C-alpha positions in Angstrom: -0.2 0.2 -0.2 2.9 2.3 0.7 3.9 2.2 -3.1 0.3 2.4 -4.3 0.2 5.6 -1.9 3.2 7.1 -3.2 2.7 6.5 -6.9 -1.1 8.1 -6.9 0.9 11.1 -4.5 4.0 11.2 -7.4 1.4 10.8 -10.4 0.1 14.4 -9.7 3.9 16.2 -9.9 4.9 13.8 -12.6 1.6 15.0 -15.1 2.2 18.5 -13.9 5.9 18.3 -15.0 4.9 17.1 -18.1 2.2 19.5 -19.0 5.0 22.7 -17.8 6.9 21.2 -20.7 4.3 21.9 -23.5 3.0 24.9 -21.9 5.9 26.6 -20.7 5.7 30.2 -22.2 2.1 30.1 -20.0 3.5 28.9 -17.3 6.0 31.5 -17.1 3.5 34.5 -17.8 1.4 32.6 -15.0 4.3 33.4 -12.3 5.3 36.5 -13.9 1.6 37.9 -13.6 2.0 37.0 -9.7 5.5 38.5 -9.0 6.5 40.5 -12.3 9.6 41.1 -10.7 10.7 37.4 -10.4 14.4 37.0 -11.5 15.0 34.4 -14.3 11.5 32.9 -14.6 12.5 30.8 -17.4 15.0 28.8 -15.4 13.0 28.3 -12.3 10.1 26.8 -14.8 12.8 24.7 -15.9 14.1 23.9 -12.2 10.2 22.9 -11.5 9.8 20.7 -13.9 12.7 19.1 -13.2 11.7 18.4 -9.9 8.2 17.8 -11.0 9.5 14.9 -13.3 12.8 13.8 -11.9 11.9 13.7 -8.3 8.9 11.6 -8.3 10.7 9.0 -10.4 13.7 9.0 -8.1 11.4 7.9 -5.1 9.4 5.5 -6.8 12.9 4.0 -7.8 14.1 4.3 -4.2 10.8 2.2 -3.2 10.8 -0.2 -5.4 13.9 -1.2 -5.4 15.0 -0.6 -1.5 17.9 2.1 -2.8 19.0 5.5 -2.6 16.9 6.2 0.1 19.0 9.7 0.6 18.3 10.5 -2.9 14.5 10.0 -2.3 14.6 11.7 0.9 16.3 14.9 -0.7 14.1 14.8 -3.8 11.3 14.8 -1.4 12.6 17.3 0.3 12.8 19.4 -2.6 9.2 18.6 -3.6 8.2 20.1 0.0 9.7 23.2 -0.4 8.0 23.9 -3.8 4.8 22.8 -2.8 5.5 25.2 0.3 6.5 28.2 -2.2 3.6 27.2 -4.5 1.1 27.6 -2.2 2.1 31.1 -0.8 2.7 32.4 -4.0 -0.8 30.8 -6.0 -3.0 29.6 -3.2 -2.8 31.8 0.1 -4.8 31.4 2.7 -7.2 34.5 2.9 -9.2 33.7 6.0 -12.0 36.6 5.4 -12.7 34.5 2.1 -15.2 30.8 2.6 -13.7 27.5 2.4 -14.1 26.9 -1.0 -12.1 29.9 -2.3 -9.5 28.6 -0.1 -9.6 24.9 -1.4 -6.7 24.8 -3.0 -4.6 26.5 0.0 -5.6 23.4 2.0 -5.2 20.5 -0.9 -1.9 21.8 -0.8 -1.2 21.6 2.9 -2.8 17.4 2.3 -0.5 17.0 -0.3 2.3 18.8 1.8 1.4 16.2 4.8 1.3 13.2 2.3 5.2 14.2 1.3 6.0 14.3 4.8 4.0 11.0 5.8 6.4 9.1 2.5 9.6 11.1 3.8 9.1 9.1 7.6 8.1 5.6 5.5 11.5 5.7 3.6 
């Protein structure tokens, strides 16, 4: 069940990374619409794509073959850091709004919890 849970959790990141490759320009424009002065947006998006595609692969490899645990843990830390940053930029909590307006924040909070749980399981 740990492997199935990890696959389901990592799938979201992997698919998102692939999507960003095909929608690179719109991803960059979305970032710049939130923070117009963001330095090196193309490099930042390339790093995000790398994290979203490579880290899940490394994590699942680690679980399947019981190897490279340190690399898998580092991958999880990178993914957790990414989710926290993205949440702050795109989905900050607004306590003045109703729950449904904050659903993306709580979703990312749950994903972070899942990543932390997976980290502790390695």
